[in-house]
C-alpha positions as CSV (number, residue, x, y, z in Angstrom):
1,M,36.9,17.2,32.6
2,S,40.4,17.0,34.7
3,M,43.1,15.4,34.1
4,A,42.5,13.6,37.6
5,V,39.1,12.1,36.9
6,A,39.6,10.6,34.0
7,G,43.0,8.5,35.2
8,L,40.2,7.8,38.3
9,L,37.6,6.4,35.9
10,A,40.9,4.7,33.7
11,G,41.7,3.1,36.9
12,M,38.8,2.1,37.7
13,A,37.9,0.2,34.1
14,L,41.2,-1.8,34.5
15,G,40.5,-2.5,38.0
16,F,37.5,-3.6,37.0
17,A,38.3,-5.4,33.8
18,G,41.4,-7.0,35.6
19,Y,38.8,-8.3,38.6
20,F,36.1,-9.4,36.6
21,G,38.4,-10.8,32.8
22,G,41.3,-11.4,34.3
23,F,45.2,-10.9,33.1
24,G,44.1,-11.1,29.3
25,A,41.0,-8.2,29.6
26,F,43.4,-6.0,31.5
27,L,45.8,-6.0,29.6
28,L,43.4,-5.4,26.3
29,V,41.5,-2.6,28.2
30,A,45.0,-0.8,28.9
31,A,45.7,-1.1,24.7
32,L,42.1,0.3,24.7
33,G,43.1,2.7,26.2
34,A,46.6,3.9,24.6
35,V,44.3,4.2,21.8
36,G,41.8,5.9,22.1
37,F,44.0,8.9,24.1
38,V,46.4,8.7,21.0
39,V,43.2,9.8,18.9
40,G,41.8,11.9,21.6
41,R,45.4,13.9,20.9
42,F,45.2,14.2,17.5
43,L,41.2,14.6,17.2
44,D,42.2,17.6,20.3
45,G,44.6,18.7,17.8
46,D,48.1,18.4,20.2
47,L,49.3,15.9,18.8
48,E,49.9,15.4,14.4
49,A,49.8,11.9,12.2
50,G,53.3,12.7,11.6
51,D,54.8,12.9,15.2
52,L,53.7,9.5,15.3
53,F,55.5,8.3,12.1
54,R,58.6,10.7,11.8
55,P,61.9,10.3,13.6
56,R,62.4,12.5,16.9
57,G,65.5,14.9,15.0
58,R,68.1,12.7,14.5
59,D,69.8,14.6,12.6
60,E,69.4,18.0,14.7
61,R,71.7,15.7,17.4
62,R,74.1,15.4,14.7
63,G,75.2,18.6,14.0
64,P,76.8,20.6,10.7
65,R,78.4,18.6,8.9
């Protein structure tokens, strides 16, 4: 499935949730979609668990001591 189709489906799901369930349902669908995206990237191997909890190169930006 292409990213355009995935985006279309996500947009339609958010639209239906917002229309039928109100703003609270919209936020719930958006949050669960974000969690599903992260889990999907993790299962595809594009993301490692340490990437979520490790600081992003704080020591690398400071340079040599």
